[in-house]
N, C-alpha and C positions, 0 to 999 in steps of 0.2 A: 235142463236150462230153464223152464218153466218155475221148477221147483226153487231154483238159486233168486228167480227173478220175483216170485213169491215171498220169499224170505226176508229179501232185501226191502222190497215193497212193504212187507208187514212190521218191519223195523223202522224204519223212516217214518212210516204211520204212526208206530206207538211212541216213538221219539218227539214227533212234534205234539201228540196228545200229553204227554208228561211236561213240555214245555209250555202248553197251555196252561197248566195250574199254576206257573209262576207270574206269568202275565197277568191273570187275572186277579192274582192276591190285593191287588190296590182297592179293588171293590169292597173289601171286606174291612178296608181301614175305615178310620172316623173323619178323615179329612175330605172333604166334600170336594175339594178342589181336584182331587184325583179321578172323579167322573168324568164321562166324556161329554155330559149334558149336565154341568152343576147346576146350573136354574132347576133342571126340571127332576132327574133322578133320584136328589135326596127325600122329595115327596114320596118317592116310590121306593124305599130302600130295602123294605122288606119285599118286595114282589122281585125287584132286581137282584137280590143275594139270593133268593130262591130259585130263580131262572138259572142264574151263572152256576150255582151250585150246582143244581140237579145236571147241568152240561158239563161240569167238571167229572162228577160221578159216572155219566153215562159214556165220557170219554174215556176213562182211565179204565172202566170195566168192560167195556167193548173190543178192542182187543184181542182180550183174552179170549173170548168167543170165537174168535175165528181162526185160534191156532188149535189146528188139528190135534197135534201130540196132549195140550194140556186137556183138551173136550175129551178125548178118547180115554184117559186115565185117570180124571177128577170128574166122573160125570155128575156125581151128587154137587161138587161146587158148582161146576158148569150150570148148573140148573139153578142153584142159590143165587150165583152171579146175574143168570140171565134175569130172574125176580128183581135184583137190586136195580138191573140196569133200566128195566122198563118202569121201575116207579119212579127211576132219576129222570128218565126221558118223559113220562108223564108231569112230574113236577116241572121240571126245564119248560115244556111246551106251554101249561098252562098260564104260569107267570109269565113267561116270553111272549105270549099272547097278550096279556095285560098290558106291558110295557111298550108293544107296538104300536101302540096307540099314538105314544108319545114320541116316536123315532125321528131322529133329524132327517128333514128330506120331505117331509110331508107326505101326499098320497103317495108316490112312488116308494119310498122307503116302510110306509107302514101296510102296505099292502105286500110289498116283497116279504116282511119278517112276519107278517099273520099269515101268509100262505106259507111259508118256511114252519111255522109252530104247528098249523092245523096237518101239514102233511107230515112232519116229526112223529106227532103223536098217533096218527092212522096210520102208518106204515108200521109202526111199533104193536099198535093193537091187533091189525092183521098178522101179524107174524106170532104172536100170544096167541091169538086163534088158530093157527095152523096148525101150532107145536100142541095145541090141546086135543086136536082132532085127529092127531097122529100123522098128518102131510108133512112129514120132516123136512124133504127137500123144498117145497114151498115155503115153510117155515125159514129155512136158511137163505132162502131168493128174499124173502122180504126184511129178515134181519140186515143183509146186505144193504138193502135201501134204507132202511132206518139209521143203522151207522153213515151211510154215505150222506145223509144229513145230520147226524151229531156232528160230524166232521165239518161242517159249516164253521162253528166254534171258531176251527182253526183255521181255515182259508179267510172268515172275516179280518184275522189278524194280519193276514199277509195280502190280501188285496186291497184291503183300505188305503195303510201307510204306501203301498207301491203306486196307487193311483193319486194320493195326494201328494205325497213328497218325491216319488219317481217321474210319474206322470206330470206331474205340475197341476192338477185339477183343485179346483175349490173343495171346500171340505163338504159342502152340502151335495154337490155333483158325485162327489167318489163315493159319499155314503149312499146314494141312490141307487148309482151301478153297483156296489158291493151287496144290498139288500138282495140283491139277485144272483149275482154271480158269485155269491158265497156258497151257494147249495143248488142251483139249476146245473150247473156244470157237472157237479158232484153225481147226482143223480142220471144224468144221463150218462156218465162214462161207467157208473155202475150197471145200467141196464143194458149198453154195449158191450160189456165185459161178459155180463152171463149170457147173453145170446151168443156171442160168439165162442164160450166154452162148449154150450149146449149144443150149437149146431158140429163144432169139432168134435164131439164126441157123440156125433150121430144122432141127437135125441130133439125132439120138439121143443116149445118152450110154452108146456101146458103145468098152469099154477097150482093146479089143484094135484100134480104127480106125487105120488110118494119119493 
């Protein structure tokens, strides 16, 4: 039952990540009207596109890293994709931090997206450090945290319209809430799932464990 649940969850997650690509293509067009904040983003078009491009690559390569069959059968490719994922995350995070300072909603939104960028880069770098020192189990846990933050790209595009058009909130308020809601719950759920799994297996939660 757990295997079926995992497979369905993985499939839904992957499909949503693929869908992300189609919802962000407008940012690579020449029409500034397509931008969410047309009075700001055109002046930071390079940073915006590098941020989104990094997020797209991370969202598309990440799911494969959690597919056990793929990982075990194609270890060399798994390592290559892992390096691509790390580079994509760092690119997306650095340029995301740059554009976070102009986010709609003032301090609330700017702080939320800045914290996301820092946490995204931080968890990914820790995951890389763990695999370099051979602590595989800890590496996987940090990669789960990293991808939970990568998934914020998907959740943002679900939560924001749901709040604005579904709940009827004004654009600024909806965006302020989304700046935190698109990633904090992801991270908390990932943490709870890992702890529950470890307790079910009779193990503690040692971040340095192999």
